[in-house]
MINU-718496 format. One record per residue (C-alpha): x, y, z; residue in three letters; residue number from 0. Coordinates in steps of 0.25 Angstrom, whole numbers, plus 5000, padded with zeros to 4 digits. Layout:
<recs>
REC     u     v     w  res    n
REC     X     Y     Z  ala  NUM
...
</recs>
This chain:
<recs>
REC     u     v     w  res    n
REC  5260  5018  5175  met    0
REC  5273  5014  5183  leu    1
REC  5280  5000  5180  pro    2
REC  5277  4989  5191  gln    3
REC  5291  4991  5197  asn    4
REC  5289  5005  5201  arg    5
REC  5281  5012  5212  asp    6
REC  5272  5024  5211  gly    7
REC  5283  5034  5212  thr    8
REC  5290  5026  5200  gly    9
REC  5301  5020  5209  arg   10
REC  5305  5006  5208  phe   11
REC  5298  4996  5218  leu   12
REC  5307  4990  5228  ala   13
REC  5314  4978  5222  gly   14
REC  5311  4983  5208  gln   15
REC  5321  4987  5197  ser   16
REC  5320  4996  5186  gly   17
REC  5328  4987  5177  asn   18
REC  5324  4973  5182  pro   19
REC  5331  4966  5171  gly   20
REC  5344  4973  5173  gly   21
REC  5355  4974  5162  arg   22
REC  5353  4963  5152  pro   23
REC  5361  4951  5154  val   24
REC  5373  4951  5144  gly   25
REC  5372  4966  5141  phe   26
REC  5386  4969  5146  arg   27
REC  5392  4957  5138  ser   28
REC  5384  4961  5126  his   29
REC  5389  4975  5126  ile   30
REC  5404  4970  5128  lys   31
REC  5402  4960  5116  asp   32
REC  5396  4971  5107  ser   33
REC  5407  4981  5110  thr   34
REC  5419  4973  5110  asp   35
REC  5420  4972  5125  glu   36
REC  5416  4987  5126  gly   37
REC  5428  4992  5118  ser   38
REC  5418  4999  5108  glu   39
REC  5411  5006  5119  leu   40
REC  5424  5011  5124  ile   41
REC  5429  5015  5110  glu   42
REC  5416  5023  5108  phe   43
REC  5416  5030  5121  val   44
REC  5431  5034  5118  leu   45
REC  5427  5039  5105  ser   46
REC  5417  5048  5112  val   47
REC  5427  5052  5122  phe   48
REC  5437  5056  5111  arg   49
REC  5426  5064  5104  gly   50
REC  5426  5056  5091  glu   51
REC  5411  5058  5088  his   52
REC  5411  5073  5091  gly   53
REC  5407  5071  5106  glu   54
REC  5406  5084  5114  asp   55
REC  5415  5085  5127  ile   56
REC  5403  5080  5136  arg   57
REC  5402  5067  5128  gln   58
REC  5417  5065  5128  arg   59
REC  5417  5067  5143  met   60
REC  5406  5057  5145  asp   61
REC  5414  5047  5137  ala   62
REC  5426  5050  5145  ala   63
REC  5418  5048  5158  thr   64
REC  5412  5035  5153  trp   65
REC  5426  5030  5149  leu   66
REC  5433  5034  5162  ala   67
REC  5421  5028  5170  asp   68
REC  5423  5015  5164  arg   69
REC  5438  5015  5162  gly   70
REC  5441  5019  5176  phe   71
REC  5428  5018  5184  gly   72
REC  5419  5029  5188  lys   73
REC  5426  5039  5198  pro   74
REC  5422  5039  5212  thr   75
REC  5422  5050  5222  val   76
REC  5429  5046  5235  ala   77
REC  5422  5051  5247  pro   78
REC  5431  5062  5254  ala   79
REC  5435  5058  5267  pro   80
REC  5428  5064  5279  ile   81
REC  5438  5072  5287  met   82
REC  5435  5077  5301  glu   83
REC  5438  5092  5303  pro   84
REC  5451  5094  5311  glu   85
REC  5448  5101  5324  leu   86
REC  5457  5113  5326  arg   87
REC  5458  5123  5337  thr   88
REC  5461  5138  5334  phe   89
REC  5462  5150  5342  thr   90
REC  5457  5164  5339  ile   91
REC  5465  5175  5345  asp   92
REC  5458  5188  5346  ile   93
REC  5467  5200  5348  asp   94
REC  5458  5213  5349  pro   95
REC  5469  5222  5344  asn   96
REC  5473  5214  5332  arg   97
REC  5463  5218  5322  asn   98
REC  5454  5230  5323  met   99
REC  5446  5227  5311  asn  100
REC  5440  5214  5317  asn  101
REC  5426  5218  5321  pro  102
REC  5428  5209  5333  phe  103
REC  5439  5217  5338  asn  104
REC  5434  5231  5336  leu  105
REC  5439  5242  5346  pro  106
REC  5429  5245  5357  glu  107
REC  5427  5259  5352  asp  108
REC  5421  5254  5339  leu  109
REC  5411  5244  5345  leu  110
</recs>
């Protein structure tokens, strides 16, 4: 049986939330108070990054990404500027005597 805030397909009904209460009030301040303003969290992730607990390279890279995202912000990809192609003119000069190997310039006796 589906919860009352979902339709027959399992999607949330219009105006309904999957987390109606949201993050508990004071959660952020509780974490900051419990971890010396977050310093303990940073030190732990740094220890993972440094491999001090036997982490493999994947775990160390995840820690590096976590630290970089929070220390410098998540990288964004700037959209490449759209440039219109430059219009150019060119001339094709066909000299029937220049290249006999060109199938378009075969001598008439070979046609």
